[in-house]
DSSP file (Angstrom, degrees, kcal/mol; ACC not computed):
  #  RESIDUE AA STRUCTURE BP1 BP2  ACC     N-H-->O    O-->H-N    N-H-->O    O-->H-N    TCO  KAPPA ALPHA  PHI   PSI    X-CA   Y-CA   Z-CA
    1    1 A X     >        0   0    0      0, 0.0     4,-2.1     0, 0.0     5,-0.1   0.000 360.0 360.0 360.0 -37.7   93.8   -6.5  -23.4
    2    2 A X  H  >  +     0   0    0      2,-0.2     4,-2.3     1,-0.2     5,-0.2   0.900 360.0  50.9 -67.2 -39.8   95.5   -9.1  -21.2
    3    3 A X  H  > S+     0   0    0      2,-0.2     4,-2.6     1,-0.2    -1,-0.2   0.896 109.0  51.9 -63.3 -40.0   98.5   -9.2  -23.6
    4    4 A X  H  > S+     0   0    0      1,-0.2     4,-2.2     2,-0.2    -1,-0.2   0.906 109.6  49.0 -65.0 -40.1   98.8   -5.4  -23.5
    5    5 A X  H  X S+     0   0    0     -4,-2.1     4,-2.4     2,-0.2    -1,-0.2   0.903 111.3  49.8 -64.7 -40.0   98.8   -5.5  -19.7
    6    6 A X  H  X S+     0   0    0     -4,-2.3     4,-2.4     1,-0.2    -2,-0.2   0.907 110.7  50.1 -65.0 -40.8  101.5   -8.2  -19.7
    7    7 A X  H  X S+     0   0    0     -4,-2.6     4,-2.7     2,-0.2     5,-0.2   0.902 110.0  50.7 -63.8 -39.8  103.6   -6.1  -22.2
    8    8 A X  H  X S+     0   0    0     -4,-2.2     4,-2.4     1,-0.2    -2,-0.2   0.935 112.7  45.1 -64.2 -45.3  103.3   -3.0  -20.0
    9    9 A X  H  X S+     0   0    0     -4,-2.4     4,-2.3     1,-0.2    -1,-0.2   0.880 113.0  51.5 -67.8 -34.8  104.4   -4.9  -16.9
   10   10 A X  H  X S+     0   0    0     -4,-2.4     4,-2.5     2,-0.2    -2,-0.2   0.932 111.1  46.7 -66.5 -43.4  107.2   -6.5  -18.8
   11   11 A X  H  X S+     0   0    0     -4,-2.7     4,-2.7     1,-0.2    -2,-0.2   0.886 112.0  51.5 -66.5 -36.5  108.5   -3.2  -20.1
   12   12 A X  H  X S+     0   0    0     -4,-2.4     4,-2.5    -5,-0.2    -1,-0.2   0.903 110.1  49.3 -63.9 -39.5  108.2   -1.7  -16.7
   13   13 A X  H  X S+     0   0    0     -4,-2.3     4,-2.3     2,-0.2    -2,-0.2   0.915 111.6  48.5 -65.7 -41.5  110.2   -4.6  -15.3
   14   14 A X  H  X S+     0   0    0     -4,-2.5     4,-2.6     1,-0.2    -2,-0.2   0.915 112.0  49.8 -64.0 -42.0  112.9   -4.1  -18.0
   15   15 A X  H  X S+     0   0    0     -4,-2.7     4,-2.7     1,-0.2    -2,-0.2   0.912 110.7  49.1 -62.8 -41.6  113.0   -0.4  -17.3
   16   16 A X  H  X S+     0   0    0     -4,-2.5     4,-2.4     2,-0.2    -1,-0.2   0.888 111.3  49.9 -67.0 -36.9  113.4   -1.0  -13.6
   17   17 A X  H  X S+     0   0    0     -4,-2.3     4,-2.6     2,-0.2    -1,-0.2   0.916 111.9  48.1 -65.9 -41.4  116.2   -3.5  -14.2
   18   18 A X  H  X S+     0   0    0     -4,-2.6     4,-2.6     2,-0.2    -2,-0.2   0.911 112.2  48.9 -64.9 -41.0  118.0   -1.1  -16.5
   19   19 A X  H  X S+     0   0    0     -4,-2.7     4,-2.5     2,-0.2    -1,-0.2   0.902 111.7  50.3 -63.6 -39.6  117.6    1.7  -13.9
   20   20 A X  H  X S+     0   0    0     -4,-2.4     4,-2.5     2,-0.2    -2,-0.2   0.919 112.0  46.3 -64.7 -44.2  118.9   -0.6  -11.2
   21   21 A X  H  X S+     0   0    0     -4,-2.6     4,-2.4     2,-0.2    -2,-0.2   0.899 113.0  49.9 -66.1 -38.8  121.9   -1.6  -13.3
   22   22 A X  H  X S+     0   0    0     -4,-2.6     4,-2.4     2,-0.2    -2,-0.2   0.899 111.1  49.7 -65.3 -39.8  122.6    2.1  -14.2
   23   23 A X  H  X S+     0   0    0     -4,-2.5     4,-2.5     2,-0.2    -2,-0.2   0.916 111.2  48.6 -64.3 -43.3  122.4    3.0  -10.5
   24   24 A X  H  X S+     0   0    0     -4,-2.5     4,-2.6     1,-0.2     5,-0.2   0.905 111.1  51.2 -62.1 -40.9  124.8    0.3   -9.5
   25   25 A X  H  X S+     0   0    0     -4,-2.4     4,-2.5     1,-0.2    -2,-0.2   0.923 111.8  46.0 -62.7 -44.7  127.2    1.4  -12.3
   26   26 A X  H  X S+     0   0    0     -4,-2.4     4,-2.5     2,-0.2    -1,-0.2   0.892 113.1  49.5 -67.2 -38.8  127.1    5.0  -11.1
   27   27 A X  H  X S+     0   0    0     -4,-2.5     4,-2.4     2,-0.2    -2,-0.2   0.924 113.3  46.0 -65.9 -43.1  127.6    4.0   -7.5
   28   28 A X  H  X S+     0   0    0     -4,-2.6     4,-2.6     2,-0.2    -2,-0.2   0.904 113.3  49.6 -67.1 -39.6  130.5    1.7   -8.2
   29   29 A X  H  X S+     0   0    0     -4,-2.5     4,-2.6    -5,-0.2     5,-0.2   0.923 111.7  49.1 -63.4 -42.8  132.1    4.3  -10.5
   30   30 A X  H  X S+     0   0    0     -4,-2.5     4,-2.5     1,-0.2    -2,-0.2   0.912 112.4  47.9 -62.7 -42.6  131.7    7.0   -7.8
   31   31 A X  H  X S+     0   0    0     -4,-2.4     4,-2.8     2,-0.2     5,-0.2   0.911 111.7  49.8 -65.7 -41.5  133.2    4.7   -5.1
   32   32 A X  H  X S+     0   0    0     -4,-2.6     4,-2.5     2,-0.2    -2,-0.2   0.934 114.2  44.3 -62.7 -45.5  136.1    3.8   -7.4
   33   33 A X  H  X S+     0   0    0     -4,-2.6     4,-2.7     2,-0.2     5,-0.2   0.900 113.6  51.6 -65.8 -38.8  136.9    7.5   -8.2
   34   34 A X  H  X S+     0   0    0     -4,-2.5     4,-2.5    -5,-0.2    -2,-0.2   0.934 112.0  45.2 -62.5 -46.7  136.4    8.4   -4.5
   35   35 A X  H  X S+     0   0    0     -4,-2.8     4,-2.4     2,-0.2    -1,-0.2   0.905 113.3  51.4 -64.2 -40.7  138.9    5.7   -3.3
   36   36 A X  H  X S+     0   0    0     -4,-2.5     4,-2.3    -5,-0.2    -2,-0.2   0.937 112.8  44.3 -62.3 -46.4  141.3    6.6   -6.1
   37   37 A X  H  X S+     0   0    0     -4,-2.7     4,-2.8     1,-0.2    -1,-0.2   0.880 112.8  51.3 -69.2 -35.9  141.3   10.3   -5.1
   38   38 A X  H  X S+     0   0    0     -4,-2.5     4,-2.7    -5,-0.2    -1,-0.2   0.904 110.9  48.5 -66.6 -38.6  141.5    9.6   -1.4
   39   39 A X  H  X S+     0   0    0     -4,-2.4     4,-2.6     2,-0.2    -2,-0.2   0.899 112.5  49.6 -65.0 -39.1  144.5    7.4   -2.0
   40   40 A X  H  X S+     0   0    0     -4,-2.3     4,-2.3     2,-0.2    -2,-0.2   0.933 113.6  44.7 -63.9 -46.2  146.1   10.1   -4.2
   41   41 A X  H  X S+     0   0    0     -4,-2.8     4,-2.5     1,-0.2    -2,-0.2   0.915 115.0  48.4 -65.5 -42.4  145.5   12.7   -1.5
   42   42 A X  H  X S+     0   0    0     -4,-2.7     4,-2.5     2,-0.2    -2,-0.2   0.899 111.8  49.0 -66.5 -39.5  146.7   10.5    1.3
   43   43 A X  H  X S+     0   0    0     -4,-2.6     4,-2.4     2,-0.2    -1,-0.2   0.913 112.5  48.0 -67.3 -39.9  149.9    9.5   -0.6
   44   44 A X  H  X S+     0   0    0     -4,-2.3     4,-2.4    -5,-0.2    -2,-0.2   0.908 112.4  49.7 -64.6 -40.1  150.7   13.1   -1.4
   45   45 A X  H  X S+     0   0    0     -4,-2.5     4,-2.6     2,-0.2    -2,-0.2   0.897 110.5  49.7 -64.7 -39.7  150.1   14.0    2.2
   46   46 A X  H  X S+     0   0    0     -4,-2.5     4,-2.6     2,-0.2    -2,-0.2   0.912 111.3  48.8 -65.2 -41.8  152.3   11.2    3.4
   47   47 A X  H  X S+     0   0    0     -4,-2.4     4,-2.5     2,-0.2    -2,-0.2   0.908 112.0  49.3 -63.4 -40.8  155.1   12.3    1.0
   48   48 A X  H  X S+     0   0    0     -4,-2.4     4,-2.5     2,-0.2    -2,-0.2   0.919 112.3  47.2 -65.7 -42.6  154.7   15.9    2.2
   49   49 A X  H  X S+     0   0    0     -4,-2.6     4,-2.8     2,-0.2     5,-0.2   0.907 112.3  50.2 -64.5 -40.5  154.9   14.9    5.9
   50   50 A X  H  X S+     0   0    0     -4,-2.6     4,-2.3     1,-0.2    -2,-0.2   0.916 111.9  48.0 -63.3 -42.0  157.9   12.7    5.2
   51   51 A X  H  X S+     0   0    0     -4,-2.5     4,-2.2    21,-0.3    -2,-0.2   0.900 112.4  48.4 -65.4 -39.8  159.6   15.6    3.4
   52   52 A X  H  X S+     0   0    0     -4,-2.5     4,-2.5     2,-0.2    -2,-0.2   0.919 113.0  47.0 -67.4 -42.9  158.9   18.0    6.2
   53   53 A X  H  X S+     0   0    0     -4,-2.8     4,-2.8     1,-0.2    -1,-0.2   0.882 112.3  50.8 -67.0 -35.2  160.1   15.7    8.9
   54   54 A X  H  < S+     0   0    0     -4,-2.3     4,-0.4    -5,-0.2    -1,-0.2   0.896 111.5  48.7 -65.0 -38.3  163.2   15.0    6.8
   55   55 A X  H  < S+     0   0    0     -4,-2.2     3,-0.3     2,-0.2    -2,-0.2   0.882 115.5  43.7 -67.8 -38.4  163.7   18.7    6.5
   56   56 A X  H  < S+     0   0    0     -4,-2.5    -2,-0.2     1,-0.2    -1,-0.2   0.917 115.7  45.8 -74.7 -42.9  163.3   19.3   10.2
   57   57 A X  S  < S+     0   0    0     -4,-2.8     2,-0.3    -5,-0.2    -1,-0.2   0.399  80.5 121.1 -85.6   5.8  165.4   16.4   11.4
   58   58 A X        -     0   0    0     -4,-0.4     5,-0.1    -3,-0.3    -3,-0.0  -0.547  50.8-158.1 -68.4 128.9  168.2   17.2    9.0
   59   59 A X        +     0   0    0     -2,-0.3    -1,-0.2     2,-0.0     4,-0.1   0.875  62.0  80.4 -83.6 -37.3  171.2   17.7   11.3
   60   60 A X  S    S-     0   0    0      1,-0.1    -2,-0.0     2,-0.1     3,-0.0  -0.320  74.4-133.1 -75.5 156.0  173.5   19.8    9.0
   61   61 A X  S    S+     0   0    0      1,-0.1     2,-0.9     2,-0.0    -1,-0.1   0.925  92.0  61.1 -74.8 -45.5  173.0   23.5    8.6
   62   62 A X  S    S-     0   0    0      2,-0.0     2,-0.3     0, 0.0    -1,-0.1  -0.741  77.3-160.5 -88.4 110.8  173.3   23.7    4.8
   63   63 A X        -     0   0    0     -2,-0.9     2,-0.8    -4,-0.1     3,-0.1  -0.699  18.3-126.0 -93.9 140.7  170.5   21.6    3.3
   64   64 A X     >  -     0   0    0     -2,-0.3     4,-2.3     1,-0.2     5,-0.2  -0.759  17.7-160.6 -84.6 113.4  170.6   20.4   -0.2
   65   65 A X  H  > S+     0   0    0     -2,-0.8     4,-2.5     1,-0.2     5,-0.2   0.873  89.2  53.3 -66.3 -36.6  167.4   21.5   -1.7
   66   66 A X  H  > S+     0   0    0      2,-0.2     4,-2.2     1,-0.2    -1,-0.2   0.916 109.8  47.6 -65.7 -41.5  167.6   19.0   -4.6
   67   67 A X  H  > S+     0   0    0      2,-0.2     4,-2.4     1,-0.2     5,-0.2   0.904 111.7  50.9 -65.1 -40.2  168.0   16.1   -2.1
   68   68 A X  H  X S+     0   0    0     -4,-2.3     4,-2.7     1,-0.2    -2,-0.2   0.904 110.8  48.7 -63.7 -40.8  165.1   17.4    0.0
   69   69 A X  H  X S+     0   0    0     -4,-2.5     4,-2.3     2,-0.2    -2,-0.2   0.894 111.0  49.8 -67.5 -38.4  162.9   17.6   -3.1
   70   70 A X  H  < S+     0   0    0     -4,-2.2    -2,-0.2     2,-0.2    -1,-0.2   0.924 115.6  42.4 -65.7 -43.3  163.8   14.1   -4.2
   71   71 A X  H  < S+     0   0    0     -4,-2.4    -2,-0.2     1,-0.2    -1,-0.2   0.893 115.8  49.9 -70.2 -38.2  163.1   12.6   -0.8
   72   72 A X  H  <        0   0    0     -4,-2.7   -21,-0.3     1,-0.2    -2,-0.2   0.849 360.0 360.0 -69.7 -33.5  159.9   14.7   -0.4
   73   73 A X     <        0   0    0     -4,-2.3    -1,-0.2    -5,-0.2    -2,-0.2   0.454 360.0 360.0 -95.1 360.0  158.5   13.8   -3.7
C-alpha cells in the first residue's frame, strides 16, 4: 500500500512537471508569435508612414508612382 501511494504521488509529480513544461512552451510560443506579428505590423506601418510623408513632401507636381511605391515598400 505504501508503494502504491508513492507511485501515485510520483506519477502526479511527473504529470505536474509535464503540464508545467507544456504551459511554459505554449506561453513562450505565444510570446514569440506575438512579438513577431507586432514587429511585422510596426514595420509595415513605418513603411507606410514613410511612403505617405515622401508622397506629401515631394516637391514636383508629376510624381513617379513607381518611385513612390519602391520608397514606400
